[in-house]
N, C-alpha and C positions, 0 to 999 in steps of 0.2 A: 461330372456333371456339378459338382459343388463349385468348380473352378469357373466353368461357364456360366452360374448363375452370378457369381460375384462379379463377373466381367459385365454382364447385362446391368446389373444394380449400379455399378460404379458408372457405365455409360448414361444411366439414367439420371444419376445424381450429376453428373457434368455437364448435362444437357440441359438442366432444369435451370430457370431463371432465379436470379438470388434475389427473391423480393419479399422474403420474410422479415418480419420485426420481432424483436424481443426486448422487454422492459424487465430490469430486477435489480437484484444487488449481487455484487461479484463475491463469492466465498472462496473460490478457489482458482488460482492461475498455476499451471506446472512451467517448469523450464523448458527452454527449447531444446528438444531431443532428437535423435537418429530416429527416422522413419525405420521400422523393422522390418517392412516390407520392400520398400524402396530405399537400399542403402545410399543413395545419392541425394535424397531428400530429408528433409527436418520437419519436425511439428511441433505443436504445443495446444493444450486444451485448456479449458477453463469450465467452472461449474456456476450457475447463475440461478439464485433463487427468485421465483417471481411471485406476483401478488397472492397468489393460490398456493404457497410453499412448495410448488414444484421444482425439483432440480433439475436445470436444462443444461446440457452438455454442448460446448462450442467447441470445433476444432478448426484449426488452422493448418494447411500443410504449405511448408515453404522449401524452396529450393536450397543448394546447399552454400549458395553465397549470398543470401539475401538476409538482411536486418530487418526485423518486423516492427513497425512503428504502432501496429494495433496492440501487440505484445506488451510494449512498453506503456500504453494507455491503459491497458487491462491491469497491469499489475500496479500503476498508479490510482485507479479507483478501487482497487483492492485495499491498499495501504490506507487511503482516505476514506475507506466504507461510503463511498457515494452511490446514490442510484444510477444505473448507466441505461440508457437506451441503444441499441443496435439495429441497424437496418441494412438490407441488401445482403441478408443470410440466406443460404439454401437449406429449406427444412429437408431432414432426412429421416424422419419419423421417429415416433416414441421419445419427444423431448429431446431430440439431438438436431444439431445445426451445423453447417459446414460454413466457415467465414472465407469470403474471397476478397481478392484486391480491392473490390467496390466498396466494402464493408466499412462503416463509419460509425465509431462509439462516440456518443456525448453524454455529457452530466445530466441526471434527471433527478427532480426533486420528486423522492418517493415517501409515503406515509407509513410503510411497514419495516419490519425488520427480520431477517431469517431465523425462525425459530431453531436451525440447527447451530447457530452459532451463540443461543443465549444459554445463559447458567440459571437452572431453577433450583431454588433452595426448599429445604424441607417445609418452610412455612408458606411458600408459594405452592407447594403440592398439597398441604392439608385441605385447604378450603375446597379443593377439587373433589375430594371424596365424599361418601355418603355417610360420614359420621362414624365410621367402623377403622378409622385411621388408626394402626397400631403405633403407640410411641416407641422409640427405638432408644434403648437404654444407653447411658453415657458409659464408655468403656475406659475412661480415665486418660491420665497422662500416658503416651507411648513413647519411649525412647527408641531413638534408630540411630544405629551406627554413623550412618551417612545421610544427615536429614537433608532432604528434598524442600526446597522453597519455591512455592507457588504462588506468586501474587497477584491478584485481580484489581489491585489498588491503582488508581489512576489520578491521583491527587497528591500535590506536594507542595510546601511550602519552604522556603530557602531564599539566598542571595545569588543574583547573578554576578559570577566572576570573569567572563570573558566573552565575546562575541567574534564572530568570524563569517567567512563565505561558505556556501555550501558548494563542495567541490564536485564535479560533474566527471565522474570516471568513464573512461574511453573502454571499449572493448573491440576486440578483432571482428570484423564482419564476417569471417569465415567460420572460426569455430565459437564465437562469442565470448571468449577468454577476457578476463581484465587483467591480465598477467602481459602488459602491453608497455611499450614506451612510445610517448607521443610528443611530436613537435608541432610546428606551424602548419606544415604540408602533409606529412605521413604518419601512419600508425604501424610500428613494428611489433609483431606477433612474437614473443618469447619463445612460445611453443612450437609455431611452426615455421620460425625464421622468415616470414613472409612480411612483404610491406603494402599497406592499402592506402588509398587516398584519404586525407583527414579534412573533412569539411567542417570547418569552425562555424557553429552557429550563435548568432549575436542574440542572445536571449536576456532580456532583463532581469536582474536579480530580484526575485518575488520573493526568495526564502534567505532566512539568516541562522546561522549555528550558533545556540547558546550552551554555555556550560553554567550551571548553578550547584551550589552547596547548599545541601538541606540541613536539617536541624541535627542531623547526626554526624554531619561534615562528611558526607559522602558526595563524591562528584558526578553528576547526571549531566549528559549531552543531550540537548534536543533540539528540534528543527521546528522553526516558527516562520509563519507569514510575515514579512516586514510591515504589513499594515497593522497587525496586532502589535509589534513592538513599537510603532509611531502612536498607536492609542493609547498605549502605557505611558510612553513620555508626555502625552498630553494630559492622562489622568493625573499624574504627578506635577503638574504646573510647568513643564517645559516643552511648551509649544514651539519654541524657537529651534530645538533640538530635534524635534520630529521632522523638520523639513530639509535637514543636512544628511550627507553620507554617513549612516549609522556605523560602519566600519572604521572608515578614515577618521572621523572625527573623536579625538580622545573625551572630549567632554560628555558624550554620550555614554561610554563606559562609566564613568566617574557617577553620573547621575544614577544609571541602572544598578550599581554596586552598592548604593548609599540607601536602597529600599528593601524591604521584605515582599516577596512576591507570592503570589498563590497560582499554581500551574495546575490545570486539568489536562491531561494528555493521553495519547493512545500508547499504552504499554508495549504494543506490537512492533510498532516503527517509530515511537518516540517524538511522534509530530504532537505539537502542542495543539489543544483546541481551543483552550482560552488562558490567558495568562493577565492578572489584575495586581492591584496593589492588596497586599494583606493588612487590613486594618486590626486584625484580632491579634493581641498579644500576648506571648506565650507566658504561663503562670511559672 
């Protein structure tokens, strides 16, 4: 009886038209995994927080030989923390949806942030109480044999020491492994010893890799939009250098390495949000 119900339910889902739309912020995107029900297929899921702070689950089922462009875009939205709009979804009930081959995702400017990803401090909680907030005594210094450093700091200052291109890593279209050898025409998977056609995409370089030495002389590696680096050069009075090839022109690095910059970044993926000239001198 249970098997018959599942078959009817799956038939209803497959026959329904993909006409649902969802807007929100991507909170989680899983890797592409083997489907436990159908060993020949794969799937991935994502969680999206909508404006009512409801968590919505998106599932996309794939064949064993498909590379999913929608999955790549969802990961990009997760890393950038942009709002998204998804259309052509199949509603599956209870805040769950099925993504189809017709599903399209686009960036969406949203005015809220998921509460599940926010960090609430004691000072934020105290005004929410009715005046009966009980003070938490200070437990003093704690010594740990293996200290764990968890930092939510997203601002750093320092000097740019190198710039380079952002390398696009190829993956096997069969097992999605990045342990591959690529040339101009094929991808050779080291794991399965298989070869696949490699389609080179002519994508304009819109991001650049920056290495920065902070005040403690630690090396940090960031990813920045090319436009942000060009704006930094203009801010420093190098309008002529902002219009040349930032990587090939040596004068660009000479100009950038001669200034102290202030970087606001996402510590999760090391993408730079803002990069400006640091006019504050260290004492």
